[in-house]
C-alpha positions in Angstrom: 69.4 147.5 121.0 68.1 151.2 120.6 66.9 152.0 117.2 67.1 155.3 115.5 63.9 156.8 114.5 63.2 157.4 110.7 64.2 161.0 109.8 61.5 163.4 110.0 62.4 164.4 106.4 64.7 162.5 104.0 68.5 163.0 103.8 69.4 165.4 100.8 70.1 163.9 97.4 73.7 162.5 97.5 76.3 163.5 94.9 79.9 162.5 94.3 81.7 159.4 92.9 79.4 156.9 94.8 76.2 158.0 93.0 77.0 156.4 89.8 75.0 154.8 87.1 76.0 151.3 85.6 76.2 152.2 81.8 78.9 154.8 82.8 80.8 152.3 84.7 80.5 149.7 82.0 81.8 152.1 79.4 84.9 153.1 81.4 87.7 151.0 82.9 89.3 153.1 85.5 88.2 150.8 88.1 90.5 147.9 86.7 94.1 147.9 88.1 96.3 145.2 86.2 99.1 144.0 88.4 102.6 144.4 86.9 105.0 141.4 86.6 107.1 142.9 89.5 104.2 143.3 91.7 103.0 139.6 91.1 106.7 138.5 91.9 106.4 140.5 95.1 103.3 138.6 96.1 104.8 135.3 95.3 107.8 136.0 97.4 105.7 136.9 100.3 103.6 133.6 99.8 106.9 131.7 99.9 108.2 133.5 103.0 104.8 132.8 104.8 104.8 129.2 103.8 108.3 128.8 105.2 107.0 129.8 108.7 104.6 126.9 108.9 101.8 129.1 110.4 98.1 128.8 109.6 96.7 131.1 107.1 94.1 132.4 109.5 96.8 133.7 111.9 98.5 135.8 109.3 99.3 139.5 110.0 100.3 142.3 107.5 103.9 142.1 108.9 104.2 138.5 107.9 103.1 139.3 104.3 105.7 141.9 103.1 104.6 144.0 100.1 106.9 147.0 100.0 105.9 148.1 96.6 102.3 146.6 96.2 101.1 147.6 99.6 101.0 151.4 99.1 99.2 150.7 95.8 96.6 148.6 97.7 96.1 151.5 100.1 95.3 153.8 97.1 92.9 151.3 95.6 91.1 150.9 99.0 90.7 154.6 99.3 88.8 154.5 96.1 86.6 151.7 97.3 85.9 153.3 100.6 85.5 157.0 99.5 85.1 156.9 95.8 83.0 154.8 93.4 82.9 151.9 96.0 84.6 149.1 94.0 87.8 148.1 92.3 89.1 145.2 90.3 92.9 144.0 90.6 93.7 141.8 87.6 96.5 139.4 86.9 97.2 136.9 89.7 98.6 133.8 88.2 96.0 131.4 90.0 96.2 128.8 87.1 100.0 127.9 88.2 99.2 128.2 91.9 98.0 125.4 94.2 94.9 126.2 96.3 97.1 126.8 99.3 99.2 129.3 97.5 96.2 131.1 96.0 94.6 131.2 99.6 97.9 132.5 101.1 98.2 135.2 98.4 94.6 136.4 98.7 94.6 136.4 102.5 97.9 138.2 102.5 96.6 141.0 100.0 93.6 141.1 102.6 96.0 142.0 105.6 96.8 145.0 103.7 93.2 146.1 103.2 91.7 145.4 106.5 90.9 142.8 109.1 89.5 139.5 108.1 86.1 138.6 109.7 84.3 135.3 110.2 81.9 134.6 107.3 79.7 132.0 108.9 79.1 130.2 112.0 82.1 127.8 111.3 84.5 130.7 111.7 85.7 130.7 108.1 87.8 133.9 107.6 88.5 132.5 104.2 85.4 131.6 102.3 84.9 129.5 99.3 81.9 130.5 96.9 81.0 127.1 95.2 77.8 125.3 94.3 77.5 122.6 97.0 74.2 121.3 95.4 72.0 123.1 97.9 68.9 125.1 97.6 68.0 128.4 99.2 64.6 127.0 99.9 66.2 125.5 103.0 66.2 128.3 105.5 69.6 127.0 106.8 71.3 127.5 103.6 72.8 130.8 102.4 72.6 131.5 98.6 76.4 131.6 97.9 76.4 127.7 98.6 74.1 127.3 95.5 74.1 128.1 91.7 71.1 130.2 92.0 71.1 134.0 91.2 71.9 135.8 94.6 70.0 138.9 93.9 71.3 142.2 94.9 72.4 142.3 98.5 75.1 143.3 101.0 77.5 141.2 103.1 78.0 141.8 106.8 81.3 143.6 106.7 82.8 146.9 105.4 84.4 145.4 102.2 83.9 142.1 100.5 86.8 140.7 98.4 86.5 138.0 95.9 89.4 136.2 94.1 88.2 134.2 90.9 90.0 130.8 90.6 87.7 129.1 88.1 84.7 130.3 86.0 81.4 128.5 85.4 80.5 126.9 82.0 78.0 129.6 81.6 76.7 132.6 83.7 77.9 133.5 87.2 78.4 137.0 86.2 79.1 139.6 88.9 76.7 142.7 89.0 77.0 145.8 91.0 74.7 148.8 91.7 75.0 151.8 93.8 72.6 151.9 96.9 73.3 155.7 96.8 71.9 156.0 93.4 68.9 153.7 94.4 68.0 156.0 97.3 68.4 159.1 95.0 66.1 157.6 92.5 63.5 156.6 95.3 63.7 160.0 96.8 62.8 161.6 93.5 60.1 159.3 92.4 58.5 158.0 95.7 59.8 159.7 98.8 57.0 158.2 100.8 58.4 154.9 100.1 62.0 155.8 100.6 61.1 157.1 104.1 59.8 153.6 105.0 63.3 152.0 104.4 64.6 154.1 107.3 62.7 152.1 109.8 64.1 148.8 111.3 63.3 145.6 109.3 63.7 142.0 110.2 66.3 140.0 108.3 66.7 136.4 108.9 70.2 135.2 110.3 69.6 131.8 108.6 70.3 129.8 111.6 73.6 131.4 112.5 72.7 133.1 115.7 75.1 135.0 118.1 74.8 134.4 121.9 71.8 136.4 123.3 70.5 137.4 119.9 67.2 136.8 118.1 67.2 134.5 115.0 66.8 137.7 113.0 68.3 141.2 113.1 66.5 144.5 113.1 68.3 147.2 111.1 66.8 149.7 108.6 67.6 149.0 104.8 68.8 152.8 104.7 70.7 154.4 107.5 71.6 158.1 107.6 74.3 158.7 110.2 76.9 161.6 110.5 76.5 162.6 107.0 76.8 159.1 105.5 74.0 156.9 103.8 74.8 153.2 104.6 72.8 150.3 103.3 72.3 146.7 104.5 70.0 144.5 102.5 69.2 140.9 101.4 65.5 140.7 100.3 65.3 136.8 100.5 66.4 137.0 104.1 63.9 139.8 104.8 61.2 137.7 103.3 62.1 134.5 105.3 62.4 136.4 108.5 58.5 136.5 108.4 58.6 132.9 109.5 59.3 134.2 113.0 56.1 134.9 114.7 57.7 137.9 116.8 59.3 139.4 113.7 57.7 142.8 112.8 55.4 142.2 109.9 56.0 143.5 106.4 53.0 145.8 105.6 51.7 146.4 102.1 53.5 149.9 102.1 56.8 148.5 103.3 56.6 145.6 100.7 55.9 148.2 97.9 59.0 150.1 99.2 61.0 147.0 99.0 59.7 146.0 95.6 60.7 149.4 94.2 64.1 149.1 95.8 64.5 145.9 94.0 63.1 147.1 90.7 65.7 149.9 90.7 68.5 147.6 91.6 67.5 145.4 88.7 67.2 148.3 86.2 69.9 148.1 83.6 70.1 151.9 83.7 71.4 151.7 87.3 73.6 148.4 87.4 76.1 146.8 85.4 77.7 143.3 85.1 81.2 142.1 84.7 82.8 138.7 84.1 85.5 137.9 86.5 88.5 136.2 84.9 90.8 133.7 86.8 93.3 135.7 88.8 90.9 138.8 89.3 90.4 140.2 92.8 87.2 142.2 93.1 86.7 144.6 96.1 83.2 146.1 97.0 82.1 148.5 99.6 79.1 147.0 101.2 77.8 150.3 102.6 77.5 152.2 99.3 77.0 149.1 96.9 74.9 146.1 96.4 76.4 143.1 94.6 74.8 140.2 92.9 75.8 137.0 91.0 73.8 135.8 88.1 72.8 132.1 88.1 75.1 129.7 86.4 75.6 126.4 84.7 78.7 124.5 86.0 81.1 122.1 84.4 80.4 118.5 85.2 84.0 117.8 86.1 84.7 118.6 89.8 88.2 120.0 88.9 86.8 122.6 86.5 83.7 123.9 88.7 83.3 127.5 89.3 85.2 128.5 92.4 86.0 131.9 94.2 87.6 132.6 97.3 86.0 135.4 99.5 87.1 137.8 102.2 85.1 139.8 104.6 87.2 142.8 105.7 86.7 145.5 108.5 88.3 148.3 106.6 88.0 152.1 107.0 86.5 154.4 109.6 83.1 155.3 108.1 80.8 155.9 111.1 77.9 153.4 111.4 74.9 153.8 113.6 74.9 151.8 116.8 72.1 149.6 115.4 74.5 148.0 113.1 76.2 146.3 116.0 73.1 143.9 116.1 74.7 142.4 112.9 78.3 143.6 113.0 79.0 142.8 116.7 80.4 146.3 117.1 80.6 149.4 115.2 84.2 150.0 116.1 86.3 150.5 112.9 88.7 147.5 112.4 86.7 145.1 114.6 83.2 145.3 113.2 81.6 142.7 110.8 81.4 138.9 110.6 79.4 136.2 112.3 80.3 134.8 115.7 78.2 132.3 117.5 78.9 130.2 120.5 82.0 127.9 119.9 83.2 129.7 116.8 86.9 129.2 116.2 88.5 131.3 113.4 90.0 129.2 110.6 90.8 129.4 106.9 89.7 126.1 105.1 91.4 125.1 101.8 88.2 123.6 100.5 84.5 124.4 100.6 83.1 122.8 103.7 
């Protein structure tokens, strides 16, 4: 896969709604869109209609989940996610009274109006379950969403990630967001020499989920400037664990310093903010302009009360991505890019964490 050379000079400082600071977002609430009773009723009618077909959730199309009123609203919300601040929160799905199948159907159905669901792991899950499975990220075959550890700021391998909160933890488990555009702007002002290093390819561990013909890691710069767009792809733990492969390019002291500054800025309360997701909340996040995180949490002892979120990885929008993203996204074609496909993968939407 050809790699673009780092820019001879850095891209210009980026302005606009994607270059925000956390305290400003925390002080406002324009990113919350409560669902009206009529909109919820429309979702429930669509759930019942799809259930009557007997089809598998993973096969659902937008036409099979009719939202004549809410559908156009979702398109406006998506526009703000793709071209505005980069995130939104839909509030008010009545998940407490729904079965897991009803919640999964509703969430996947909403997703069909936002984009194309992509596989989130080697098992082909187009509907993911974010739960603590009692695992540890010290195991290189484990991904952090399967633990109760803090995730740290990162991106997922898709255009937009969606989360539906079903149950909250006993304590912790807050969602955190930070603008990767703002991080770049700050690095550009403070240490342009280090910012420039993040435009060179960096090895990131695939954690054992390796597509046919690919290395066990991918090589994509953290920051990518392409056709006037800055797009980030990042997971520090997986960058560090990729060093276990002898043929992976080594992290130099200067590059490590650049990654450390990137992390320090992401973790700075002057840049990020946190939110507590409530049952029935749907969070949508643009992976190209934002990093997301989850704080560590303590769960309930009762299995039926444990923290549980559903997740969608969506191909959404037409932002141009550099060809190097195909190493992770499979393709850079809008509507088809993103996700994880390995030999033997069959797409499915499980109703429990497996």
